[in-house]
MARNU-500258 format. One line per field, with one value per residue (C-alpha): residue number from 1; residue in three letters; z, y, x. Coordinates in Angstrom, 2 decimals. Last residue first. Layout:
BEGIN
num = [NUM:...]
residuo = [ALA:...]
up = [Z:...]
north = [Y:...]
east = [X:...]
REM end
This chain:
BEGIN
num = [63:62:61:60:59:58:57:56:55:54:53:52:51:50:49:48:47:46:45:44:43:42:41:40:39:38:37:36:35:34:33:32:31:30:29:28:27:26:25:24:23:22:21:20:19:18:17:16:15:14:13:12:11:10:9:8:7:6:5:4:3:2:1]
residuo = [MET:GLY:SER:ASN:ILE:GLY:ASP:MET:PHE:GLY:SER:ILE:ALA:ASP:LYS:ILE:PHE:ASP:PRO:ALA:ALA:VAL:VAL:PHE:CYS:VAL:VAL:ILE:VAL:LEU:ALA:GLY:VAL:THR:GLN:LEU:LYS:ASN:VAL:ALA:LYS:MET:LYS:GLY:ILE:LYS:ILE:LEU:LEU:PHE:GLY:ILE:VAL:ILE:GLY:LEU:ILE:ILE:ILE:ILE:ASP:LYS:MET]
up = [0.96:-1.66:0.36:3.16:0.89:-1.25:1.78:3.31:0.11:-0.07:3.59:2.94:-0.17:1.64:4.50:2.13:-0.05:2.93:4.42:1.07:0.22:2.53:1.49:-2.18:-1.72:0.11:-2.74:-5.34:-3.38:-2.95:-6.69:-7.44:-4.86:-6.41:-9.94:-8.83:-7.13:-10.26:-12.33:-16.00:-17.22:-19.21:-16.76:-13.72:-15.47:-16.15:-12.58:-11.09:-13.29:-12.22:-8.56:-9.13:-10.67:-7.79:-5.20:-6.97:-6.92:-3.21:-2.40:-4.36:-2.56:0.85:0.00]
north = [-19.41:-17.85:-17.86:-15.66:-12.92:-12.78:-12.71:-9.92:-7.89:-8.32:-7.33:-4.16:-3.30:-3.94:-1.59:1.12:0.97:0.99:4.00:5.89:5.58:8.33:10.69:9.91:10.70:13.94:15.01:14.31:16.29:19.16:19.28:19.40:22.13:24.22:23.73:24.61:27.78:28.83:29.23:29.63:27.90:25.22:25.04:24.72:22.05:20.04:20.46:19.55:16.46:15.41:15.74:13.80:10.96:10.98:11.00:8.18:6.09:6.79:5.92:2.68:1.72:2.35:0.00]
east = [29.79:27.56:24.34:25.69:27.05:23.91:21.62:23.70:23.57:19.80:19.40:21.40:19.39:16.10:17.00:18.28:15.18:12.84:14.62:14.57:10.85:9.58:12.38:11.67:7.98:8.83:11.12:8.41:5.81:8.28:8.96:5.24:4.67:7.45:6.15:2.64:3.92:5.82:2.68:3.59:0.42:2.25:5.16:2.89:0.83:4.00:5.30:1.92:1.75:5.24:4.26:1.01:3.02:5.51:2.74:0.90:4.09:4.58:0.96:1.22:4.43:2.86:0.00]
REM end
């Protein structure tokens, strides 16, 4: 569920940036960029945790 919310946030952020560029509204571009940054910040701990566990599983299974 968290992954779906993050993906939707990134898509909405890109849409806000595109609409902001078409209508020349800098506030929409800023909000879109902030939404994307927040989504990446929310996703980063899970990515780091899974990457570390994947490396550990690979090291332990090889020997």
